[in-house]
C-alpha positions as CSV (number, residue, x, y, z in Angstrom):
1,M,16.3,80.4,7.3
2,S,18.5,83.4,6.9
3,G,18.8,86.3,9.4
4,S,17.1,89.6,9.1
5,A,15.9,92.4,11.4
6,D,12.7,90.5,12.4
7,A,13.5,86.9,11.5
8,L,14.0,85.6,15.1
9,K,11.1,87.7,16.4
10,A,8.7,86.3,13.8
11,L,10.0,82.7,14.5
12,L,9.5,83.0,18.3
13,L,6.0,84.3,17.8
14,D,5.2,81.3,15.6
15,L,6.7,79.0,18.2
16,K,4.5,80.5,20.9
17,K,1.5,80.2,18.6
18,Y,2.1,76.5,18.2
19,T,3.2,75.9,21.8
20,F,6.4,74.4,20.4
21,T,9.1,72.6,22.4
22,G,12.6,72.3,21.1
23,Y,15.4,74.8,20.3
24,V,16.5,77.5,17.9
25,R,20.1,77.5,16.7
26,T,21.9,80.5,15.1
27,I,25.2,80.3,13.3
28,R,27.1,83.3,12.1
29,I,30.7,83.5,10.9
30,A,32.5,86.7,12.1
31,S,36.2,87.5,11.9
32,G,36.8,84.0,10.6
33,Q,35.2,82.4,13.6
34,P,31.8,80.7,14.1
35,W,29.4,82.5,16.5
36,E,26.8,80.0,17.7
37,G,23.7,80.6,19.7
38,F,20.9,78.5,21.2
39,V,17.4,79.4,22.5
40,F,15.6,76.5,24.2
41,V,11.8,76.8,24.0
42,Q,9.3,74.9,26.1
43,A,5.5,75.0,25.2
44,G,6.2,78.1,23.1
45,N,8.2,80.1,25.7
46,P,12.0,80.7,25.7
47,V,13.4,79.1,28.8
48,A,17.2,79.0,28.4
49,S,19.8,80.5,26.1
50,F,23.5,80.0,25.4
51,H,25.9,81.9,23.1
52,F,29.4,80.8,22.1
53,R,32.0,83.1,20.5
54,G,35.5,81.8,20.3
55,D,36.6,81.3,23.9
56,K,33.8,83.4,25.3
57,T,30.5,81.9,26.5
58,E,27.4,83.8,27.6
59,H,24.4,82.4,29.5
60,G,20.8,83.4,30.1
61,R,19.7,86.9,29.3
62,A,23.2,88.0,28.1
63,A,23.3,85.1,25.7
64,L,19.8,85.8,24.4
65,K,20.9,89.4,23.6
66,E,23.9,88.1,21.6
67,V,21.7,85.6,19.7
68,W,19.2,88.4,18.9
69,Q,22.0,90.6,17.5
70,D,23.4,87.7,15.4
71,S,20.0,87.1,13.9
72,Y,20.0,90.6,12.4
73,D,22.8,89.6,10.1
74,G,21.7,88.4,6.6
75,T,24.5,85.8,6.6
76,C,23.3,84.3,9.9
77,S,21.7,80.8,9.5
78,I,18.7,80.1,11.8
79,E,17.8,76.5,12.3
80,L,14.8,75.0,14.2
81,H,15.1,71.6,15.9
82,A,12.1,69.8,17.2
83,R,13.5,66.7,19.0
84,V,15.2,67.5,22.3
85,E,14.8,66.6,25.9
86,L,15.0,69.9,27.8
87,E,15.0,68.8,31.4
88,P,18.5,67.1,31.4
89,I,19.9,70.2,29.7
90,L,18.4,72.6,32.2
91,R,19.5,70.5,35.1
92,E,23.1,70.3,33.9
93,H,23.3,74.0,32.8
94,P,21.1,76.0,35.1
95,Q,23.1,79.2,34.4
96,G,21.4,79.3,31.0
97,A,17.9,79.7,32.4
98,L,15.9,82.8,31.4
99,D,14.3,84.0,34.6
100,R,10.9,85.5,33.8
101,A,10.0,88.6,35.8
102,K,7.4,87.9,38.4
103,R,4.2,89.9,38.1
104,V,0.8,89.9,39.8
105,V,-1.8,88.5,37.6
106,K,-5.5,88.5,37.9
107,K,-7.3,85.3,38.2
108,P,-8.4,84.5,34.7
109,R,-12.0,84.2,33.9
110,V,-13.0,80.7,33.2
111,A,-14.0,80.5,29.6
112,D,-17.4,79.1,28.7
113,A,-17.4,75.6,27.5
114,P,-17.7,75.5,23.7
115,T,-21.2,74.7,22.4
116,K,-21.8,71.8,20.0
117,E,-22.3,74.4,17.2
118,A,-18.9,75.9,18.0
119,L,-17.3,72.4,17.9
120,Q,-19.0,71.7,14.6
121,A,-17.5,74.9,13.2
122,R,-14.0,73.8,14.3
123,L,-14.5,70.4,12.9
124,K,-15.3,71.9,9.5
125,T,-12.2,74.1,9.6
126,W,-9.9,71.2,10.4
127,K,-11.6,69.1,7.7
128,D,-11.0,71.8,5.1
129,E,-7.4,71.9,6.2
130,G,-7.0,68.3,5.3
131,F,-7.0,66.7,8.7
132,E,-8.5,63.3,9.3
133,V,-11.5,64.0,11.6
134,R,-13.6,60.8,11.6
135,D,-12.8,60.2,15.3
136,L,-13.9,63.7,16.2
137,E,-17.1,63.3,14.3
138,A,-17.8,60.1,16.3
139,A,-16.9,61.9,19.6
140,L,-19.2,64.8,18.7
141,A,-22.1,62.4,18.1
142,G,-21.8,61.1,21.7
143,D,-21.4,62.7,25.1
144,L,-20.7,66.5,24.7
145,D,-18.2,66.7,27.6
146,T,-16.3,63.7,26.1
147,G,-16.4,65.4,22.7
148,R,-15.0,68.7,24.2
149,A,-12.0,66.8,25.7
150,A,-11.3,65.1,22.4
151,F,-11.5,68.4,20.6
152,A,-9.1,70.1,23.1
153,A,-6.5,67.3,22.7
154,F,-6.9,67.4,18.9
155,E,-6.4,71.2,18.9
156,E,-3.2,70.9,20.9
157,N,-1.7,68.3,18.6
158,A,-2.9,70.3,15.5
159,K,-0.7,73.3,16.6
160,K,2.3,71.0,16.6
161,V,1.4,69.7,13.2
162,G,1.2,73.2,11.9
163,L,4.7,73.9,13.1
164,L,6.1,70.8,11.4
165,R,4.4,71.8,8.2
166,E,6.2,75.2,8.5
167,I,9.5,73.4,9.0
168,L,8.9,71.3,5.9
169,K,8.3,74.4,3.8
170,G,11.9,75.5,4.6
171,F,13.5,72.3,3.2
172,D,14.8,71.9,-0.3
173,T,12.8,68.7,-0.9
174,K,13.7,68.1,-4.6
175,G,14.3,64.3,-5.0
176,F,12.4,63.6,-1.7
177,E,8.9,64.1,-2.9
178,A,7.8,60.6,-1.9
179,R,9.0,61.0,1.6
180,V,7.4,64.5,1.9
181,T,4.1,63.0,0.7
182,M,4.4,60.2,3.3
183,I,5.1,62.7,6.1
184,G,2.2,64.9,4.8
185,E,-0.1,61.9,5.0
186,K,1.0,61.2,8.6
187,L,0.4,64.8,9.5
188,R,-3.2,64.5,8.6
189,D,-3.7,62.8,11.9
190,P,-2.3,65.1,14.6
191,R,-2.1,62.2,17.1
192,K,0.9,61.0,15.0
193,H,2.9,64.2,15.4
194,L,5.7,62.6,17.5
195,A,6.3,60.0,14.7
196,A,6.1,62.8,12.2
197,E,8.7,64.8,14.1
198,A,11.1,61.9,13.9
199,D,10.4,61.6,10.1
200,V,11.1,65.3,9.6
201,E,14.4,65.1,11.4
202,E,15.4,62.1,9.4
203,L,14.4,64.0,6.2
204,R,16.6,66.9,7.3
205,E,19.6,64.6,7.8
206,A,19.0,62.9,4.4
207,I,18.8,66.3,2.6
208,E,22.0,67.4,4.2
209,K,23.8,64.2,3.3
210,T,22.5,64.5,-0.3
211,K,24.0,68.0,-0.4
212,R,27.3,66.8,0.9
213,D,27.4,63.9,-1.5
214,A,26.6,66.3,-4.4
215,E,29.5,68.5,-3.4
216,T,31.8,65.4,-3.3
217,R,30.6,64.3,-6.7
218,E,31.1,67.8,-8.1
219,A,34.7,67.8,-6.9
220,E,35.3,64.3,-8.3
221,T,33.8,65.4,-11.6
222,E,36.0,68.4,-11.7
223,R,39.1,66.3,-11.0
224,E,38.1,63.8,-13.7
225,R,37.5,66.7,-16.2
226,E,41.0,68.0,-15.4
227,I,42.6,64.5,-16.0
228,Q,40.7,64.2,-19.3
229,D,41.8,67.7,-20.5
230,R,45.5,67.1,-19.6
231,A,45.4,63.6,-21.2
232,R,43.9,65.0,-24.3
233,H,46.6,67.6,-24.5
234,V,49.4,65.0,-24.1
235,F,47.6,62.7,-26.6
236,E,47.3,65.4,-29.3
237,M,51.0,66.2,-28.8
238,V,52.1,62.5,-29.0
239,L,50.1,62.0,-32.2
240,K,51.5,65.2,-33.8
241,H,55.1,64.4,-32.9
242,R,54.9,60.7,-33.9
243,Q,53.4,61.6,-37.2
244,E,56.1,64.3,-37.8
245,A,58.8,61.7,-36.9
246,G,57.2,59.1,-39.2
247,K,56.4,56.8,-36.3
248,A,53.3,54.6,-36.1
249,T,50.3,55.9,-34.1
250,V,48.5,52.5,-33.8
251,G,47.6,51.8,-30.2
252,I,48.1,55.4,-29.1
253,T,44.7,56.3,-27.5
254,E,43.5,58.8,-24.9
255,S,42.9,55.9,-22.4
256,A,46.5,54.8,-22.9
257,V,47.7,58.3,-22.1
258,I,45.5,58.5,-19.0
259,Q,46.9,55.1,-17.9
260,A,50.5,56.3,-18.4
261,M,49.8,59.6,-16.4
262,E,48.0,57.9,-13.5
263,E,49.7,57.6,-10.1
264,K,50.4,54.1,-9.0
265,P,47.5,52.7,-7.0
266,T,48.0,53.1,-3.2
267,A,48.6,49.9,-1.3
268,R,46.6,49.7,2.0
269,D,47.1,47.6,5.0
270,E,43.8,45.7,5.5
271,R,44.0,45.7,9.3
272,T,44.9,49.4,9.9
273,N,43.8,50.9,6.5
274,L,47.2,52.7,6.4
275,I,48.7,53.6,3.0
276,R,52.0,51.7,3.1
277,Q,54.0,54.0,0.8
278,F,53.2,57.0,3.0
279,N,55.9,56.7,5.5
280,F,58.7,59.0,6.9
281,D,61.3,57.5,4.6
282,T,59.4,58.7,1.5
283,F,58.5,62.2,3.0
284,V,60.8,65.0,1.7
285,V,61.5,67.4,4.5
286,G,62.0,71.2,3.9
287,P,61.5,74.5,5.7
288,S,57.8,74.6,4.9
289,N,57.0,71.2,6.6
290,R,60.0,70.6,9.0
291,F,58.0,71.4,12.1
292,A,55.0,69.2,11.2
293,H,57.4,66.4,10.3
294,A,59.3,66.7,13.6
295,A,56.1,66.7,15.6
296,S,54.8,63.7,13.7
297,L,58.0,61.8,14.3
298,A,58.0,62.7,18.0
299,V,54.4,61.4,18.3
300,S,55.4,58.2,16.5
301,K,58.3,57.5,18.9
302,A,56.4,58.4,22.1
303,P,52.7,58.0,21.5
304,H,50.6,60.0,24.0
305,S,53.8,61.2,25.8
306,A,54.7,63.8,23.1
307,Y,51.7,65.7,21.8
308,N,48.2,64.5,22.2
309,P,46.2,65.3,20.2
310,L,48.4,66.3,17.2
311,L,46.6,68.3,14.6
312,I,48.3,68.9,11.2
313,T,46.8,71.7,9.1
314,S,47.5,72.7,5.5
315,G,45.9,73.4,2.2
316,P,45.2,70.5,-0.2
317,G,48.0,68.5,-1.6
318,L,50.8,69.5,0.8
319,G,51.4,66.3,2.7
320,K,49.3,66.2,5.8
321,T,47.8,62.8,4.9
322,H,51.3,61.5,4.2
323,L,52.4,62.5,7.7
324,L,49.3,61.1,9.3
325,N,49.9,57.7,7.7
326,G,53.6,58.0,8.5
327,I,52.7,58.1,12.2
328,G,50.6,55.0,11.9
329,N,53.1,53.1,9.8
330,Y,56.0,53.9,12.2
331,I,54.0,52.8,15.3
332,A,52.7,49.7,13.6
333,A,56.3,48.7,12.6
334,N,57.9,49.4,16.0
335,T,55.3,48.4,18.6
336,A,54.1,45.0,19.5
337,N,50.5,44.4,18.3
338,P,49.3,48.0,18.4
339,R,45.6,48.7,17.5
340,V,46.1,51.4,14.9
341,L,43.4,52.7,12.6
342,Y,43.5,55.4,9.9
343,L,40.4,56.7,8.1
344,S,38.8,59.9,6.9
345,V,35.9,61.7,8.5
346,E,33.8,60.7,5.5
347,A,34.6,57.0,6.1
348,F,33.9,57.4,9.9
349,T,30.5,59.1,9.1
350,N,29.5,56.4,6.6
351,E,30.4,53.5,9.0
352,M,28.5,55.2,11.8
353,R,25.4,55.7,9.6
354,E,25.5,52.0,8.7
355,A,25.9,51.0,12.3
356,Q,22.9,53.1,13.3
357,A,20.8,51.6,10.5
358,S,21.7,48.1,11.4
359,G,21.4,48.6,15.2
360,K,25.2,47.9,15.7
361,M,26.3,51.1,17.4
362,A,27.6,49.1,20.4
363,D,30.0,47.2,18.0
364,F,30.9,50.5,16.4
365,R,31.9,52.1,19.7
366,E,33.8,49.0,20.8
367,K,35.9,49.2,17.6
368,Y,36.9,52.8,17.9
369,R,37.0,53.3,21.7
370,T,39.5,50.4,22.2
371,L,42.1,51.7,19.7
372,D,45.7,52.5,20.8
373,V,46.2,55.0,17.9
374,F,43.3,56.9,16.2
375,L,44.3,58.7,13.0
376,L,41.4,60.8,11.6
377,D,41.9,62.7,8.3
378,D,40.0,65.8,7.1
379,V,38.2,66.9,10.3
380,H,37.0,70.0,8.5
381,F,34.4,67.8,7.0
382,L,32.8,67.5,10.4
383,S,31.2,70.9,9.7
384,G,27.4,70.7,10.2
385,R,27.4,67.0,11.1
386,G,26.0,67.3,14.6
387,D,25.4,63.7,15.4
388,V,28.9,62.7,14.1
389,Q,30.4,65.4,16.2
390,E,28.6,64.1,19.2
391,E,29.9,60.5,18.6
392,L,33.4,61.7,17.9
393,F,33.4,63.9,21.1
394,H,32.7,60.8,23.3
395,T,35.2,58.7,21.3
396,F,37.9,61.4,21.7
397,N,37.3,61.7,25.5
398,E,37.4,57.9,26.1
399,L,40.6,57.4,24.1
400,Y,42.3,60.5,25.6
401,N,41.4,59.5,29.2
402,K,42.8,56.0,28.6
403,G,46.1,57.5,27.4
404,K,45.7,56.6,23.7
405,Q,47.2,58.7,20.9
406,I,45.0,60.8,18.6
407,A,46.3,62.5,15.5
408,L,44.1,64.6,13.1
409,T,44.4,66.7,9.9
410,S,42.4,69.6,8.7
411,D,42.6,72.2,5.9
412,R,42.2,75.0,8.4
413,P,42.5,75.7,12.2
414,P,39.6,74.3,14.3
415,K,38.2,77.7,15.1
416,E,37.7,78.4,11.4
417,V,35.7,75.3,10.7
418,P,32.0,76.4,10.4
419,E,29.5,74.7,12.7
420,L,32.2,72.8,14.6
421,E,31.1,72.5,18.3
422,D,33.2,74.5,20.8
423,R,33.9,71.5,22.9
424,L,35.5,69.8,19.9
425,V,37.4,72.9,19.0
426,S,38.8,73.1,22.5
427,R,39.8,69.4,22.4
428,F,41.4,69.6,19.0
429,E,43.4,72.6,20.2
430,S,44.4,71.1,23.5
431,G,47.5,69.4,22.1
432,L,49.8,70.7,19.3
433,I,48.8,72.3,16.0
434,A,51.5,71.9,13.3
435,D,51.0,73.8,10.0
436,I,52.4,72.9,6.6
437,Q,53.0,75.7,4.1
438,P,53.4,75.4,0.3
439,P,56.9,74.0,-0.4
440,E,59.7,76.5,-1.4
441,Y,61.7,76.0,-4.6
442,E,64.4,73.8,-3.1
443,T,61.9,71.4,-1.5
444,R,59.9,71.1,-4.8
445,V,63.1,70.1,-6.6
446,A,63.9,67.6,-3.9
447,I,60.4,66.1,-4.1
448,L,60.7,65.8,-7.9
449,R,64.1,64.2,-7.6
450,R,62.8,61.7,-5.1
451,R,59.8,60.8,-7.2
452,A,61.9,60.4,-10.4
453,K,64.3,58.1,-8.5
454,D,61.4,56.0,-7.1
455,M,60.1,55.6,-10.7
456,G,63.6,54.5,-11.9
457,V,63.9,57.5,-14.2
458,E,67.0,59.7,-14.6
459,M,66.2,63.4,-15.2
460,E,68.5,66.3,-15.7
461,E,68.6,68.9,-13.0
462,E,67.4,71.7,-15.3
463,V,64.3,69.6,-16.1
464,L,63.5,69.2,-12.5
465,A,64.2,72.9,-11.9
466,T,61.8,73.9,-14.7
467,I,58.9,71.8,-13.4
468,A,59.6,73.1,-9.8
469,T,59.4,76.7,-11.2
470,L,56.1,76.1,-13.0
471,V,54.2,74.4,-10.1
472,S,54.7,76.3,-6.9
473,D,51.9,75.7,-4.4
474,N,50.8,72.0,-4.5
475,I,52.7,68.8,-4.2
476,R,49.9,66.8,-5.8
477,E,50.0,69.2,-8.9
478,L,53.8,68.9,-8.9
479,G,53.6,65.1,-9.2
480,G,50.9,65.5,-11.8
481,A,53.1,67.7,-13.9
482,L,56.0,65.2,-13.6
483,N,53.7,62.3,-14.7
484,R,52.6,64.3,-17.8
485,V,56.2,64.7,-18.9
486,L,57.1,61.0,-18.2
487,A,53.9,59.8,-20.0
488,F,54.8,61.8,-23.1
489,S,58.4,60.5,-22.9
490,S,57.2,56.9,-22.6
491,L,54.7,57.1,-25.4
492,M,57.2,58.8,-27.7
493,G,60.0,56.4,-26.8
494,E,62.3,59.3,-26.2
495,P,64.3,60.5,-23.2
496,V,63.1,63.5,-21.2
497,T,64.6,66.8,-22.4
498,L,64.2,70.4,-21.3
499,E,62.5,71.3,-24.6
500,M,60.1,68.4,-24.2
501,T,59.3,69.4,-20.7
502,K,58.5,73.0,-21.7
503,E,56.3,71.9,-24.5
504,V,54.3,69.4,-22.5
505,L,53.8,71.9,-19.7
506,R,53.3,74.8,-22.0
507,D,49.9,75.7,-20.3
508,L,51.8,76.2,-17.0
509,T,54.4,78.6,-18.4
510,T,54.8,81.5,-16.0
511,G,53.1,84.6,-17.2
512,E,51.2,82.9,-20.0
513,P,47.4,83.2,-19.4
514,K,45.3,80.2,-19.7
515,R,42.4,82.5,-20.6
516,G,42.1,86.2,-21.1
517,K,44.6,88.7,-22.5
518,A,48.2,89.4,-21.7
519,K,47.8,93.2,-21.7
520,V,45.3,95.5,-19.8
521,E,44.7,97.5,-23.0
522,D,43.6,94.3,-24.9
523,A,41.5,93.1,-22.0
524,E,39.7,96.5,-21.8
525,R,38.6,96.2,-25.5
526,D,37.2,92.8,-24.8
527,L,35.1,93.7,-21.7
528,K,31.4,93.3,-22.5
529,P,28.6,95.2,-20.8
530,G,26.8,92.9,-18.4
531,G,30.0,90.7,-18.1
532,A,31.6,89.4,-15.0
533,Y,35.4,88.9,-14.9
534,L,37.7,87.1,-12.4
535,V,41.0,88.9,-12.5
536,K,43.8,86.6,-11.2
537,E,47.0,88.3,-10.0
538,E,49.1,88.2,-6.8
539,R,48.4,91.9,-6.1
540,P,45.5,94.0,-7.3
541,T,47.4,96.2,-9.8
542,D,46.2,95.4,-13.3
543,C,42.6,95.0,-12.1
544,F,42.7,98.5,-10.7
545,R,43.9,99.9,-14.0
546,L,41.3,97.9,-15.9
547,F,38.6,99.1,-13.5
548,S,39.7,102.7,-13.9
549,R,39.4,102.6,-17.6
550,A,36.1,100.8,-17.6
551,A,34.6,103.3,-15.1
552,A,35.8,106.3,-17.1
553,G,34.0,104.9,-20.2
554,G,30.7,104.9,-18.4
555,D,28.9,106.7,-15.6
556,G,31.7,106.0,-13.1
557,G,32.4,103.1,-10.8
558,V,32.3,101.8,-7.3
559,L,35.3,100.1,-5.8
560,I,35.1,97.9,-2.6
561,T,38.6,97.1,-1.5
562,R,40.7,95.9,1.5
563,S,43.4,98.4,0.6
564,N,43.5,101.8,2.2
565,P,41.6,104.2,-0.1
566,K,44.2,106.9,0.3
567,R,47.0,104.7,-1.1
568,V,44.8,103.5,-3.9
569,R,44.0,107.0,-5.0
570,E,47.7,108.0,-4.8
571,K,48.7,105.0,-7.1
572,F,45.8,104.9,-9.6
573,D,43.9,107.5,-11.5
574,L,40.4,106.9,-10.2
575,G,38.9,110.3,-10.6
576,S,35.7,110.7,-8.6
577,T,35.2,107.0,-8.2
578,R,33.5,106.1,-4.9
579,I,35.8,103.9,-2.8
580,L,34.5,101.8,0.1
581,W,37.1,100.5,2.5
582,L,36.2,96.9,3.3
583,T,36.9,96.8,7.1
584,D,35.4,96.3,10.5
585,R,36.9,99.5,11.8
586,E,35.5,103.0,11.6
587,S,37.3,105.9,9.8
588,S,36.8,109.6,10.1
589,S,38.3,110.3,6.6
590,E,37.1,107.4,4.5
591,D,33.9,105.6,3.6
592,T,34.0,102.1,5.2
593,I,31.8,99.1,4.8
594,P,31.8,96.0,7.0
595,P,32.1,92.5,5.5
596,V,28.3,92.0,5.6
597,L,27.2,90.6,2.3
598,E,23.7,92.1,2.3
599,R,25.1,95.6,3.0
600,I,27.6,95.3,0.2
601,I,24.9,94.1,-2.3
602,Y,22.7,97.1,-1.2
603,E,25.5,99.6,-1.8
604,I,26.2,98.2,-5.3
605,E,22.5,98.1,-6.3
606,E,22.1,101.7,-5.1
607,F,25.1,102.8,-7.2
608,M,23.7,101.1,-10.3
609,K,20.4,102.9,-9.9
610,K,22.2,106.2,-10.5
611,G,23.4,105.5,-14.1
612,T,23.1,103.1,-17.0
613,R,26.6,101.8,-17.4
614,G,29.9,101.7,-15.5
615,A,32.2,99.4,-13.5
616,I,32.1,97.5,-10.2
617,L,35.3,96.1,-8.6
618,I,35.5,94.0,-5.4
619,D,39.0,93.5,-4.1
620,G,39.2,91.3,-0.9
621,I,37.2,88.1,-1.5
622,E,39.4,86.2,0.9
623,Y,38.4,88.7,3.7
624,L,34.7,88.2,2.9
625,V,35.2,84.4,3.0
626,S,37.0,84.5,6.3
627,N,34.1,86.6,7.8
628,N,31.3,84.7,6.3
629,S,31.9,81.4,4.5
630,F,32.7,80.4,1.0
631,D,29.2,79.1,0.3
632,A,27.7,82.4,1.5
633,V,30.1,84.5,-0.6
634,L,29.4,82.3,-3.6
635,K,25.7,82.8,-3.3
636,F,26.3,86.5,-2.9
637,L,28.5,86.6,-6.1
638,R,25.9,84.6,-8.1
639,R,23.2,87.1,-7.2
640,L,25.5,90.0,-8.2
641,I,26.5,88.4,-11.4
642,D,22.9,87.7,-12.4
643,H,21.9,91.3,-11.6
644,V,24.8,92.8,-13.6
645,S,24.1,90.5,-16.6
646,E,20.8,92.3,-17.2
647,T,22.5,95.7,-17.3
648,R,25.3,97.5,-19.1
649,Y,27.6,97.5,-16.1
650,T,30.8,95.4,-15.9
651,F,31.7,93.5,-12.7
652,L,35.4,92.7,-11.8
653,L,36.5,90.5,-9.0
654,S,40.2,90.6,-8.0
655,L,41.7,87.3,-6.7
656,S,45.1,86.2,-5.5
657,P,44.7,82.4,-6.1
658,A,46.9,81.5,-3.1
659,T,44.3,83.0,-0.7
660,L,41.6,80.5,-1.5
661,K,41.5,76.7,-1.7
662,E,42.1,75.2,-5.1
663,Q,38.6,73.9,-5.4
664,E,37.1,77.3,-4.5
665,V,39.2,79.0,-7.2
666,K,37.9,76.5,-9.8
667,I,34.3,77.1,-8.8
668,L,34.8,80.9,-9.3
669,E,36.5,80.2,-12.7
670,R,33.3,78.4,-13.8
671,E,31.1,81.3,-12.7
672,M,33.1,84.1,-14.4
673,E,35.4,84.7,-17.3
674,T,39.0,84.6,-16.1
675,L,41.6,87.2,-17.0
676,T,45.3,86.6,-16.2
677,F,47.9,89.2,-16.9
678,Q,51.7,89.0,-17.4
């Protein structure tokens, strides 16, 4: 459920109606940090509340106020959880209790016992609602007092069933129709509401896992598509050049090209799961990664004594997994019989699920809580996995208290991981956080030189320099570009030259757009009413010019930007265009708008009502993502794109690619037409 002005109020009223016991959880991302709130409910009444915001924690009434305020935000996620034992929580955290004001109450008048006719009317209502009522019919046919007691118990359970049905309505159950039908059949008998609660929670977990699996498959499909596209490009070039040179093309296939371009398969140690070739000797050190490398080496030489835990953060493809394996390989080679294990959060999750299903959680815990060195990759994928976080929390504590080494990696700092429990955030941050930045030019050349040497290939310095210039922000992409050149060289049977390198990597040539036009004037002519365009450039210069011209050709425009409006007006001819400064602060001289997605969509739709055509530009998507989440911003953009597509307005989105993750940029490129300028 999403937040709104009355979302939490309406939910709590329903919980009171159904005498619900459990808790409500709210999650909102603000200023790049998750704000998390809890309201514990017993028999329909709120009894305790907690609110966590960064390092600040509120309890009781103060917490409830914060939770209430968060729930107003349209980006706030509101969850309902039915299975929870409240008594242990209230005993352990009494400061969260909501003290209800004492008041004098009149002694209630004892209601008259329902007549048999009244009970028969209730029976008909429940039967019409699909409940199984044969036992009630039998009870009503006997002693009336016994029947009244049976009806009272049934009514209490029916309220709980009603709430479970409401929870089910909020699920995306596509693909789970059989399980929903089974739960629905169980809910016909209110006496089975406890078993149904367990089924609903299991269904929730299954839906979330399916969603995560779909995202993983989407990423893998995208990667496979990229490999195929690049292989096809090299394949077509090889065929063309061999034909021009009069060479045979028999045996030259796309699959052969893909095989030639593939990285060598990683060799893993069966006992530790470590990747053998990822060690300190094969890691190229430069200014961008020197601190992370030094910290990793220090941990390797003095486990637990140096930094514990060590958390390495970076974007994708910059070497954090290499360093994590380097720690493990060094300790395994220089320590007598160490119990070292490396794995990803995904692998940890899958193994835990299998242990739960097979009743072997004791063995699972024994395996992980007796390690000497625990190396966990990609902890950002813990987001939203409550039960996995719970298990990892206890595993972390036990290993740390025993003096064992823990090292982790993440694509962002712990505080920026959505739905990561505060207690895990504090533990991940309790040691040392070492960041890796994209490699500078000299380091990229050194990496290429090392890879070429490892492959037994001699390459001219100018070739290495060219590749290093074309690929600037990702070591994995750097290696992929080198593999493309070497594959072409191998299949042509010719040595690598500078001309060959430039031709093979032509699509990466600096300033050459992969899609779109090279000049603003050309792009302006190609803009279509109802179109949505992603403008990729380091600084929002050409997109402002393009927006200015598109707005002048219609009924004006609205610009939402992170840049100070005064400076924008001084630099660009925007006429009477309305500029909204995307910021949390107030301004006496400029119109401001906070990074609240519902507010932004409202302002845009109001602007579009005033005319028939014009332009909309959003500059500052990375700011929106840091204050919300990428998924929330993507949903917002899709809504805006769909709305614009049915009008004669044009939507422009400015993006500096380095400000988002590679996969996020690719998702945006699929949603919009991409423009890249020289």
